[in-house]
Biopython code that builds the backbone (N, CA, C, O; Angstrom):
import numpy as np
from Bio.PDB.StructureBuilder import StructureBuilder

atoms = [
    (1, "ARG", "N", (-11.422, 0.064, 10.502)),
    (1, "ARG", "CA", (-11.185, -1.484, 10.182)),
    (1, "ARG", "C", (-10.027, -1.075, 9.611)),
    (1, "ARG", "O", (-9.707, -0.114, 8.911)),
    (2, "SER", "N", (-9.286, -2.322, 10.210)),
    (2, "SER", "CA", (-7.490, -2.223, 9.469)),
    (2, "SER", "C", (-7.479, -3.312, 8.251)),
    (2, "SER", "O", (-8.311, -4.206, 8.097)),
    (3, "ALA", "N", (-6.461, -3.066, 7.501)),
    (3, "ALA", "CA", (-6.070, -3.716, 6.492)),
    (3, "ALA", "C", (-5.859, -5.251, 6.679)),
    (3, "ALA", "O", (-6.049, -5.982, 5.707)),
    (4, "ALA", "N", (-5.482, -5.770, 7.859)),
    (4, "ALA", "CA", (-5.264, -6.710, 8.484)),
    (4, "ALA", "C", (-6.556, -7.320, 8.364)),
    (4, "ALA", "O", (-6.580, -8.427, 7.824)),
    (5, "GLY", "N", (-7.656, -6.810, 8.766)),
    (5, "GLY", "CA", (-9.008, -7.388, 8.894)),
    (5, "GLY", "C", (-9.706, -7.450, 7.722)),
    (5, "GLY", "O", (-10.754, -8.084, 7.600)),
    (6, "ALA", "N", (-9.147, -6.787, 6.802)),
    (6, "ALA", "CA", (-9.784, -6.620, 5.424)),
    (6, "ALA", "C", (-9.301, -8.180, 4.775)),
    (6, "ALA", "O", (-10.032, -9.016, 4.244)),
    (7, "ILE", "N", (-7.657, -8.254, 5.045)),
    (7, "ILE", "CA", (-7.497, -9.211, 4.181)),
    (7, "ILE", "C", (-7.870, -10.578, 4.793)),
    (7, "ILE", "O", (-7.529, -11.590, 4.182)),
    (8, "GLU", "N", (-8.564, -10.681, 5.987)),
    (8, "GLU", "CA", (-8.858, -11.449, 6.759)),
    (8, "GLU", "C", (-10.116, -12.081, 5.963)),
    (8, "GLU", "O", (-10.218, -13.193, 5.445)),
    (9, "VAL", "N", (-10.969, -11.095, 6.028)),
    (9, "VAL", "CA", (-12.443, -11.214, 4.951)),
    (9, "VAL", "C", (-12.154, -12.266, 3.973)),
    (9, "VAL", "O", (-12.449, -13.452, 3.825)),
    (10, "ASP", "N", (-11.427, -11.327, 3.331)),
    (10, "ASP", "CA", (-10.941, -11.899, 1.581)),
    (10, "ASP", "C", (-10.613, -13.133, 2.273)),
    (10, "ASP", "O", (-11.658, -13.759, 2.447)),
    (11, "ARG", "N", (-9.727, -13.677, 2.686)),
    (11, "ARG", "CA", (-9.312, -15.128, 2.765)),
    (11, "ARG", "C", (-10.390, -16.064, 3.388)),
    (11, "ARG", "O", (-10.348, -17.293, 3.453)),
    (12, "ASP", "N", (-11.257, -15.314, 3.783)),
    (12, "ASP", "CA", (-12.375, -16.421, 4.364)),
    (12, "ASP", "C", (-13.535, -16.619, 2.946)),
    (12, "ASP", "O", (-14.258, -17.611, 2.845)),
    (13, "VAL", "N", (-13.527, -15.804, 2.223)),
    (13, "VAL", "CA", (-14.473, -15.822, 1.106)),
    (13, "VAL", "C", (-13.562, -16.819, 0.108)),
    (13, "VAL", "O", (-13.999, -17.711, -0.618)),
    (14, "GLU", "N", (-12.421, -16.478, 0.254)),
    (14, "GLU", "CA", (-11.136, -17.344, -0.684)),
    (14, "GLU", "C", (-11.418, -18.733, -0.713)),
    (14, "GLU", "O", (-11.691, -19.434, -1.687)),
    (15, "ASP", "N", (-11.274, -19.161, 0.971)),
    (15, "ASP", "CA", (-11.624, -20.271, 1.392)),
    (15, "ASP", "C", (-13.040, -21.418, 1.086)),
    (15, "ASP", "O", (-13.138, -22.610, 1.382)),
    (16, "GLY", "N", (-13.824, -20.685, 0.528)),
    (16, "GLY", "CA", (-15.063, -20.869, 0.258)),
    (16, "GLY", "C", (-16.018, -20.430, 1.599)),
    (16, "GLY", "O", (-17.192, -20.797, 1.571)),
    (17, "GLY", "N", (-15.727, -19.959, 2.308)),
    (17, "GLY", "CA", (-16.762, -19.507, 3.354)),
    (17, "GLY", "C", (-17.285, -18.275, 2.869)),
    (17, "GLY", "O", (-16.764, -17.578, 1.999)),
    (18, "ALA", "N", (-18.565, -17.999, 3.606)),
    (18, "ALA", "CA", (-19.082, -17.048, 3.113)),
    (18, "ALA", "C", (-18.920, -15.611, 3.588)),
    (18, "ALA", "O", (-18.706, -15.365, 4.775)),
    (19, "PRO", "N", (-19.013, -14.764, 2.759)),
    (19, "PRO", "CA", (-18.621, -13.369, 3.298)),
    (19, "PRO", "C", (-19.673, -13.010, 4.619)),
    (19, "PRO", "O", (-20.850, -13.372, 4.593)),
    (20, "ASP", "N", (-19.021, -12.172, 5.891)),
    (20, "ASP", "CA", (-20.012, -12.280, 6.856)),
    (20, "ASP", "C", (-20.546, -10.603, 6.668)),
    (20, "ASP", "O", (-20.202, -9.912, 5.709)),
    (21, "ASP", "N", (-21.266, -10.220, 7.560)),
    (21, "ASP", "CA", (-21.897, -8.877, 7.397)),
    (21, "ASP", "C", (-20.547, -7.520, 7.358)),
    (21, "ASP", "O", (-20.867, -6.390, 6.991)),
    (22, "ARG", "N", (-19.547, -7.735, 7.646)),
    (22, "ARG", "CA", (-18.413, -7.019, 7.766)),
    (22, "ARG", "C", (-18.328, -5.881, 6.330)),
    (22, "ARG", "O", (-18.507, -6.420, 5.238)),
    (23, "LYS", "N", (-18.122, -4.693, 6.339)),
    (23, "LYS", "CA", (-17.995, -3.960, 5.060)),
    (23, "LYS", "C", (-16.170, -4.165, 5.229)),
    (23, "LYS", "O", (-15.528, -4.443, 6.242)),
    (24, "LEU", "N", (-15.706, -3.911, 3.861)),
    (24, "LEU", "CA", (-14.534, -3.724, 3.750)),
    (24, "LEU", "C", (-14.357, -2.401, 3.339)),
    (24, "LEU", "O", (-15.255, -1.965, 2.618)),
    (25, "CYS", "N", (-13.249, -1.496, 3.661)),
    (25, "CYS", "CA", (-12.554, -0.298, 3.714)),
    (25, "CYS", "C", (-12.805, 0.210, 1.743)),
    (25, "CYS", "O", (-12.097, -0.154, 0.804)),
    (26, "LYS", "N", (-13.835, 0.970, 1.708)),
    (26, "LYS", "CA", (-14.232, 1.649, 0.218)),
    (26, "LYS", "C", (-12.543, 1.597, -0.654)),
    (26, "LYS", "O", (-12.336, 1.209, -1.804)),
    (27, "TYR", "N", (-11.616, 2.078, 0.262)),
    (27, "TYR", "CA", (-10.328, 2.544, -0.709)),
    (27, "TYR", "C", (-9.240, 1.377, -0.890)),
    (27, "TYR", "O", (-8.444, 1.323, -1.828)),
    (28, "TYR", "N", (-9.335, 0.453, 0.160)),
    (28, "TYR", "CA", (-9.271, -0.843, 0.043)),
    (28, "TYR", "C", (-9.240, -1.523, -1.075)),
    (28, "TYR", "O", (-8.450, -1.872, -1.953)),
    (29, "GLU", "N", (-10.825, -1.638, -0.643)),
    (29, "GLU", "CA", (-11.348, -2.199, -2.548)),
    (29, "GLU", "C", (-10.885, -1.726, -3.614)),
    (29, "GLU", "O", (-10.340, -2.294, -4.560)),
    (30, "GLY", "N", (-11.210, -0.245, -3.363)),
    (30, "GLY", "CA", (-10.520, 0.226, -4.734)),
    (30, "GLY", "C", (-9.282, 0.005, -5.146)),
    (30, "GLY", "O", (-9.043, -0.452, -6.264)),
    (31, "PHE", "N", (-8.500, 0.265, -4.402)),
    (31, "PHE", "CA", (-7.087, -0.127, -4.577)),
    (31, "PHE", "C", (-6.831, -1.686, -5.146)),
    (31, "PHE", "O", (-6.323, -1.949, -6.237)),
    (32, "HIS", "N", (-7.274, -2.604, -4.209)),
    (32, "HIS", "CA", (-7.671, -4.214, -4.584)),
    (32, "HIS", "C", (-7.985, -4.335, -6.236)),
    (32, "HIS", "O", (-7.228, -4.828, -7.072)),
    (33, "SER", "N", (-9.029, -3.873, -6.421)),
    (33, "SER", "CA", (-9.596, -4.299, -7.663)),
    (33, "SER", "C", (-9.022, -3.160, -8.616)),
    (33, "SER", "O", (-9.552, -3.337, -9.713)),
    (34, "GLY", "N", (-7.999, -1.856, -8.670)),
    (34, "GLY", "CA", (-7.698, -1.495, -10.137)),
    (34, "GLY", "C", (-6.380, -1.044, -9.904)),
    (34, "GLY", "O", (-5.588, -1.165, -10.838)),
    (35, "GLY", "N", (-5.926, -0.470, -8.677)),
    (35, "GLY", "CA", (-4.857, 0.063, -8.048)),
    (35, "GLY", "C", (-3.392, -0.678, -8.219)),
    (35, "GLY", "O", (-2.315, -0.166, -8.524)),
    (36, "GLU", "N", (-3.669, -1.889, -7.957)),
    (36, "GLU", "CA", (-2.166, -2.097, -8.203)),
    (36, "GLU", "C", (-1.843, -3.072, -9.538)),
    (36, "GLU", "O", (-1.137, -4.081, -9.536)),
    (37, "ASP", "N", (-2.413, -2.604, -10.441)),
    (37, "ASP", "CA", (-1.893, -2.516, -11.836)),
    (37, "ASP", "C", (-1.770, -1.294, -12.485)),
    (37, "ASP", "O", (-1.541, -1.142, -13.685)),
    (38, "GLU", "N", (-1.953, -0.317, -11.542)),
    (38, "GLU", "CA", (-1.666, 1.228, -12.105)),
    (38, "GLU", "C", (-0.432, 1.805, -11.542)),
    (38, "GLU", "O", (-0.305, 1.761, -10.319)),
    (39, "ILE", "N", (0.519, 2.354, -12.275)),
    (39, "ILE", "CA", (1.664, 3.215, -11.760)),
    (39, "ILE", "C", (1.471, 4.491, -11.409)),
    (39, "ILE", "O", (0.804, 5.254, -12.108)),
    (40, "LEU", "N", (1.879, 4.748, -10.602)),
    (40, "LEU", "CA", (2.017, 6.547, -10.033)),
    (40, "LEU", "C", (1.878, 7.399, -11.181)),
    (40, "LEU", "O", (1.651, 6.808, -12.237)),
    (41, "PRO", "N", (1.950, 8.492, -11.215)),
    (41, "PRO", "CA", (2.540, 9.048, -12.088)),
    (41, "PRO", "C", (3.928, 9.904, -11.521)),
    (41, "PRO", "O", (3.995, 10.301, -10.358)),
    (42, "ALA", "N", (4.820, 10.083, -12.344)),
    (42, "ALA", "CA", (6.156, 10.863, -11.618)),
    (42, "ALA", "C", (6.122, 11.658, -11.041)),
    (42, "ALA", "O", (5.225, 12.298, -11.589)),
    (43, "GLY", "N", (6.534, 12.395, -9.989)),
    (43, "GLY", "CA", (6.546, 13.555, -9.075)),
    (43, "GLY", "C", (6.976, 12.929, -7.665)),
    (43, "GLY", "O", (7.271, 11.754, -7.451)),
    (44, "ILE", "N", (6.944, 13.889, -6.842)),
    (44, "ILE", "CA", (7.340, 13.693, -5.404)),
    (44, "ILE", "C", (5.719, 13.924, -4.386)),
    (44, "ILE", "O", (4.843, 14.781, -4.270)),
    (45, "TYR", "N", (6.064, 12.502, -3.791)),
    (45, "TYR", "CA", (4.692, 12.264, -3.244)),
    (45, "TYR", "C", (4.740, 12.266, -1.316)),
    (45, "TYR", "O", (5.044, 11.360, -0.540)),
    (46, "THR", "N", (4.341, 13.559, -1.085)),
    (46, "THR", "CA", (4.103, 13.963, 0.173)),
    (46, "THR", "C", (3.138, 13.069, 0.634)),
    (46, "THR", "O", (2.380, 12.633, -0.233)),
    (47, "LEU", "N", (2.915, 12.547, 2.190)),
    (47, "LEU", "CA", (1.832, 11.836, 2.655)),
    (47, "LEU", "C", (0.763, 12.611, 2.223)),
    (47, "LEU", "O", (0.050, 12.010, 1.420)),
    (48, "ASP", "N", (0.263, 14.233, 2.600)),
    (48, "ASP", "CA", (-0.902, 14.783, 1.624)),
    (48, "ASP", "C", (-1.452, 14.478, 0.377)),
    (48, "ASP", "O", (-2.626, 14.496, 0.006)),
    (49, "ARG", "N", (0.015, 14.073, -0.461)),
    (49, "ARG", "CA", (-0.351, 14.141, -1.885)),
    (49, "ARG", "C", (-0.573, 12.590, -1.858)),
    (49, "ARG", "O", (-1.157, 12.273, -2.894)),
    (50, "LEU", "N", (-0.349, 11.615, -1.139)),
    (50, "LEU", "CA", (-1.006, 10.269, -1.007)),
    (50, "LEU", "C", (-2.232, 10.161, -1.050)),
    (50, "LEU", "O", (-2.794, 9.601, -1.991)),
    (51, "MET", "N", (-2.898, 10.705, 0.018)),
    (51, "MET", "CA", (-4.147, 11.174, 0.744)),
    (51, "MET", "C", (-4.841, 11.758, -0.198)),
    (51, "MET", "O", (-6.021, 11.605, 0.118)),
    (52, "GLU", "N", (-4.763, 12.392, -1.264)),
    (52, "GLU", "CA", (-5.269, 13.146, -1.960)),
    (52, "GLU", "C", (-5.655, 12.402, -3.492)),
    (52, "GLU", "O", (-6.673, 12.440, -4.184)),
    (53, "TYR", "N", (-4.337, 11.721, -3.652)),
    (53, "TYR", "CA", (-4.865, 10.872, -5.133)),
    (53, "TYR", "C", (-4.936, 9.975, -4.709)),
    (53, "TYR", "O", (-4.694, 9.290, -5.703)),
    (54, "GLY", "N", (-5.199, 8.819, -3.404)),
    (54, "GLY", "CA", (-5.788, 8.167, -3.008)),
    (54, "GLY", "C", (-7.224, 8.323, -2.762)),
    (54, "GLY", "O", (-7.886, 7.286, -2.769)),
    (55, "GLN", "N", (-7.872, 9.526, -2.528)),
    (55, "GLN", "CA", (-9.136, 10.160, -2.563)),
    (55, "GLN", "C", (-9.570, 10.232, -3.683)),
    (55, "GLN", "O", (-10.732, 9.931, -3.952)),
    (56, "GLN", "N", (-8.637, 10.684, -4.623)),
    (56, "GLN", "CA", (-9.196, 11.174, -6.265)),
    (56, "GLN", "C", (-9.410, 9.809, -7.021)),
    (56, "GLN", "O", (-10.046, 9.840, -8.074)),
    (57, "HIS", "N", (-8.980, 8.765, -6.609)),
    (57, "HIS", "CA", (-9.111, 7.279, -7.065)),
    (57, "HIS", "C", (-9.653, 6.134, -6.174)),
    (57, "HIS", "O", (-9.720, 4.930, -6.424)),
    (58, "SER", "N", (-10.064, 6.902, -4.940)),
    (58, "SER", "CA", (-10.712, 5.831, -4.051)),
    (58, "SER", "C", (-9.693, 4.450, -3.946)),
    (58, "SER", "O", (-9.892, 3.245, -4.104)),
    (59, "TYR", "N", (-8.477, 5.294, -3.586)),
    (59, "TYR", "CA", (-7.462, 3.910, -3.160)),
    (59, "TYR", "C", (-6.795, 4.609, -2.265)),
    (59, "TYR", "O", (-6.448, 5.787, -2.175)),
    (60, "CYS", "N", (-6.623, 3.194, -1.300)),
    (60, "CYS", "CA", (-6.123, 3.560, -0.051)),
    (60, "CYS", "C", (-4.432, 4.246, -0.053)),
    (60, "CYS", "O", (-3.511, 4.047, -0.844)),
    (61, "PRO", "N", (-4.483, 4.819, 0.768)),
    (61, "PRO", "CA", (-2.780, 5.485, 0.383)),
    (61, "PRO", "C", (-1.966, 4.697, 1.212)),
    (61, "PRO", "O", (-0.821, 4.540, 0.786)),
    (62, "TYR", "N", (-2.192, 4.255, 2.089)),
    (62, "TYR", "CA", (-0.846, 2.858, 2.567)),
    (62, "TYR", "C", (-0.341, 1.916, 1.650)),
    (62, "TYR", "O", (0.806, 1.493, 1.505)),
    (63, "TYR", "N", (-1.430, 1.646, 1.032)),
    (63, "TYR", "CA", (-0.944, 0.810, -0.564)),
    (63, "TYR", "C", (-0.293, 0.988, -1.538)),
    (63, "TYR", "O", (0.496, 0.323, -2.209)),
    (64, "VAL", "N", (-1.003, 2.686, -1.572)),
    (64, "VAL", "CA", (-0.645, 3.179, -2.695)),
    (64, "VAL", "C", (1.110, 3.671, -2.763)),
    (64, "VAL", "O", (1.913, 3.769, -3.691)),
    (65, "ALA", "N", (1.187, 3.894, -1.352)),
    (65, "ALA", "CA", (2.665, 3.978, -0.958)),
    (65, "ALA", "C", (3.585, 2.938, -0.903)),
    (65, "ALA", "O", (4.746, 2.872, -1.306)),
    (66, "ARG", "N", (2.767, 2.026, -0.256)),
    (66, "ARG", "CA", (3.621, 0.521, -0.358)),
    (66, "ARG", "C", (4.014, 0.317, -1.965)),
    (66, "ARG", "O", (5.207, 0.161, -2.225)),
    (67, "HIS", "N", (3.035, 0.315, -3.057)),
    (67, "HIS", "CA", (3.101, 0.163, -4.327)),
    (67, "HIS", "C", (4.015, 0.817, -5.176)),
    (67, "HIS", "O", (4.624, 0.430, -6.173)),
    (68, "GLY", "N", (3.970, 2.300, -4.344)),
    (68, "GLY", "CA", (4.718, 3.139, -5.007)),
    (68, "GLY", "C", (6.302, 2.638, -5.213)),
    (68, "GLY", "O", (7.005, 2.658, -6.224)),
    (69, "LEU", "N", (6.527, 2.271, -4.122)),
    (69, "LEU", "CA", (7.864, 1.722, -3.418)),
    (69, "LEU", "C", (8.795, 0.860, -4.651)),
    (69, "LEU", "O", (10.026, 0.861, -4.653)),
    (70, "ASN", "N", (7.989, 0.179, -5.623)),
    (70, "ASN", "CA", (8.582, -0.802, -6.414)),
    (70, "ASN", "C", (9.045, 0.332, -7.918)),
    (70, "ASN", "O", (9.753, -0.215, -8.763)),
    (71, "HIS", "N", (8.639, 1.817, -8.180)),
    (71, "HIS", "CA", (8.867, 2.502, -8.665)),
    (71, "HIS", "C", (9.826, 3.745, -8.630)),
    (71, "HIS", "O", (10.268, 4.452, -9.534)),
    (72, "ALA", "N", (10.017, 3.763, -7.061)),
    (72, "ALA", "CA", (10.731, 4.847, -6.487)),
    (72, "ALA", "C", (11.871, 4.975, -6.910)),
    (72, "ALA", "O", (12.405, 3.866, -6.906)),
    (73, "ASN", "N", (12.801, 6.046, -7.422)),
    (73, "ASN", "CA", (14.376, 6.285, -7.587)),
    (73, "ASN", "C", (14.688, 6.840, -5.868)),
    (73, "ASN", "O", (15.815, 6.669, -5.402)),
    (74, "VAL", "N", (13.932, 7.292, -5.288)),
    (74, "VAL", "CA", (14.507, 8.147, -3.696)),
    (74, "VAL", "C", (13.106, 8.261, -2.425)),
    (74, "VAL", "O", (12.171, 9.038, -2.237)),
    (75, "VAL", "N", (13.523, 7.263, -1.897)),
    (75, "VAL", "CA", (12.530, 6.970, -0.472)),
    (75, "VAL", "C", (12.916, 7.659, 0.449)),
    (75, "VAL", "O", (14.141, 7.736, 0.550)),
    (76, "VAL", "N", (12.223, 8.288, 1.292)),
    (76, "VAL", "CA", (12.671, 9.299, 2.553)),
    (76, "VAL", "C", (11.704, 8.475, 3.530)),
    (76, "VAL", "O", (10.516, 8.211, 3.347)),
    (77, "TYR", "N", (12.418, 8.183, 4.477)),
    (77, "TYR", "CA", (11.380, 7.841, 5.353)),
    (77, "TYR", "C", (12.273, 7.624, 7.176)),
    (77, "TYR", "O", (13.291, 8.313, 7.240)),
    (78, "ASN", "N", (12.030, 6.961, 8.235)),
    (78, "ASN", "CA", (12.080, 7.126, 9.516)),
    (78, "ASN", "C", (13.457, 5.997, 9.129)),
    (78, "ASN", "O", (13.327, 4.924, 8.540)),
    (79, "TYR", "N", (14.633, 6.530, 9.592)),
    (79, "TYR", "CA", (15.451, 5.796, 9.496)),
    (79, "TYR", "C", (15.536, 4.363, 10.638)),
    (79, "TYR", "O", (16.389, 3.484, 10.514)),
    (80, "GLN", "N", (14.553, 4.370, 11.643)),
    (80, "GLN", "CA", (14.191, 3.390, 12.436)),
    (80, "GLN", "C", (13.491, 2.538, 11.842)),
    (80, "GLN", "O", (13.358, 1.487, 12.470)),
    (81, "TYR", "N", (12.791, 2.615, 10.474)),
    (81, "TYR", "CA", (12.159, 1.580, 9.875)),
    (81, "TYR", "C", (13.315, 0.667, 9.002)),
    (81, "TYR", "O", (13.126, -0.483, 8.607)),
    (82, "LEU", "N", (14.434, 1.392, 8.822)),
    (82, "LEU", "CA", (15.666, 0.369, 8.086)),
    (82, "LEU", "C", (16.096, -0.587, 9.149)),
    (82, "LEU", "O", (16.341, -1.753, 8.841)),
    (83, "LEU", "N", (16.216, -0.126, 10.512)),
    (83, "LEU", "CA", (16.699, -1.052, 11.902)),
    (83, "LEU", "C", (15.621, -2.157, 12.065)),
    (83, "LEU", "O", (15.832, -3.370, 12.101)),
    (84, "ASP", "N", (14.305, -1.451, 12.165)),
    (84, "ASP", "CA", (13.390, -2.812, 12.048)),
    (84, "ASP", "C", (12.731, -3.814, 11.582)),
    (84, "ASP", "O", (11.585, -3.609, 11.182)),
    (85, "PRO", "N", (13.369, -5.312, 11.514)),
    (85, "PRO", "CA", (13.432, -6.388, 10.695)),
    (85, "PRO", "C", (12.294, -6.519, 10.000)),
    (85, "PRO", "O", (12.226, -6.668, 8.780)),
    (86, "LYS", "N", (11.301, -6.459, 10.836)),
    (86, "LYS", "CA", (9.933, -6.736, 10.349)),
    (86, "LYS", "C", (9.413, -5.477, 9.517)),
    (86, "LYS", "O", (8.511, -5.797, 8.743)),
    (87, "ILE", "N", (9.695, -4.368, 9.488)),
    (87, "ILE", "CA", (9.555, -3.382, 8.599)),
    (87, "ILE", "C", (10.742, -3.221, 7.036)),
    (87, "ILE", "O", (10.598, -2.955, 5.843)),
    (88, "ALA", "N", (11.770, -3.533, 7.872)),
    (88, "ALA", "CA", (12.749, -3.473, 6.488)),
    (88, "ALA", "C", (12.442, -4.330, 5.507)),
    (88, "ALA", "O", (12.485, -4.016, 4.317)),
    (89, "GLY", "N", (11.987, -5.893, 6.100)),
    (89, "GLY", "CA", (12.096, -6.793, 5.213)),
    (89, "GLY", "C", (10.661, -6.371, 4.302)),
    (89, "GLY", "O", (10.507, -7.102, 3.324)),
    (90, "LEU", "N", (9.760, -5.466, 4.457)),
    (90, "LEU", "CA", (8.797, -5.214, 3.586)),
    (90, "LEU", "C", (9.424, -4.126, 2.495)),
    (90, "LEU", "O", (9.400, -4.235, 1.269)),
    (91, "ILE", "N", (9.964, -3.099, 3.246)),
    (91, "ILE", "CA", (10.244, -1.877, 2.324)),
    (91, "ILE", "C", (11.423, -2.376, 1.457)),
    (91, "ILE", "O", (11.459, -2.311, 0.228)),
    (92, "SER", "N", (12.457, -2.924, 2.326)),
    (92, "SER", "CA", (13.898, -2.963, 1.211)),
    (92, "SER", "C", (13.602, -4.273, 0.333)),
    (92, "SER", "O", (14.268, -4.502, -0.677)),
    (93, "ALA", "N", (12.504, -5.178, 0.791)),
    (93, "ALA", "CA", (12.187, -6.199, -0.604)),
    (93, "ALA", "C", (11.591, -5.773, -1.621)),
    (93, "ALA", "O", (11.633, -6.476, -2.630)),
    (94, "LYS", "N", (10.769, -4.333, -1.653)),
    (94, "LYS", "CA", (10.099, -3.561, -2.928)),
    (94, "LYS", "C", (11.060, -2.714, -3.455)),
    (94, "LYS", "O", (10.963, -2.578, -4.674)),
    (95, "LEU", "N", (12.172, -1.956, -2.794)),
    (95, "LEU", "CA", (13.170, -1.183, -3.211)),
    (95, "LEU", "C", (13.962, -1.925, -4.792)),
    (95, "LEU", "O", (14.304, -3.099, -4.930)),
    (96, "ALA", "N", (14.075, -0.880, -5.748)),
    (96, "ALA", "CA", (14.771, -0.909, -6.588)),
    (96, "ALA", "C", (16.016, -1.072, -6.177)),
    (96, "ALA", "O", (16.431, -0.613, -5.113)),
    (97, "ARG", "N", (16.814, -1.841, -7.114)),
    (97, "ARG", "CA", (18.215, -1.943, -6.819)),
    (97, "ARG", "C", (18.864, -0.357, -6.815)),
    (97, "ARG", "O", (19.539, 0.072, -5.880)),
    (98, "GLU", "N", (18.600, 0.260, -7.780)),
    (98, "GLU", "CA", (19.111, 1.754, -8.037)),
    (98, "GLU", "C", (18.353, 2.858, -6.934)),
    (98, "GLU", "O", (18.588, 4.064, -7.012)),
    (99, "SER", "N", (17.699, 2.457, -6.214)),
    (99, "SER", "CA", (16.839, 3.503, -5.453)),
    (99, "SER", "C", (17.687, 4.290, -4.165)),
    (99, "SER", "O", (18.612, 3.676, -3.633)),
    (100, "ILE", "N", (17.497, 5.022, -3.915)),
    (100, "ILE", "CA", (18.009, 6.115, -2.908)),
    (100, "ILE", "C", (17.521, 6.000, -1.687)),
    (100, "ILE", "O", (16.391, 6.486, -1.737)),
    (101, "VAL", "N", (17.787, 5.555, -0.415)),
    (101, "VAL", "CA", (17.140, 5.711, 0.974)),
    (101, "VAL", "C", (17.594, 6.752, 1.572)),
    (101, "VAL", "O", (18.818, 6.853, 1.654)),
    (102, "VAL", "N", (16.783, 7.753, 2.123)),
    (102, "VAL", "CA", (17.623, 8.674, 2.673)),
    (102, "VAL", "C", (16.510, 8.724, 4.180)),
    (102, "VAL", "O", (16.786, 9.461, 5.126)),
]
sb = StructureBuilder()
sb.init_structure("model")
sb.init_model(0)
sb.init_chain("A")
sb.init_seg("    ")
for serial, (resi, resn, name, xyz) in enumerate(atoms, 1):
    if name == "N":
        sb.init_residue(resn, " ", resi, " ")
    sb.init_atom(name, np.array(xyz, "f"), 0.0, 1.0, " ", f" {name:<3s}", serial, name[0])
structure = sb.get_structure()
């Protein structure tokens, strides 16, 4: 199930509609209910480490990574993301002014 689908169900409920029988991802729900306010401990986070952290806390690693951008000093990612306006807008908007992108 995609995050977009999870958000769509949330919007339906917020708009006064009844939730349907579809279940949201427990990792998305976990992050949405508690992870948004949590700050990642200092360290270097690889994809494997983000997944491990997500499993330990029942948080979606994708949203943990996006949330972590708010606090990152150095971000390493595919430079094509920097060129893609859709992705660059999401990532660049979250980076602190003092961040280094490699």
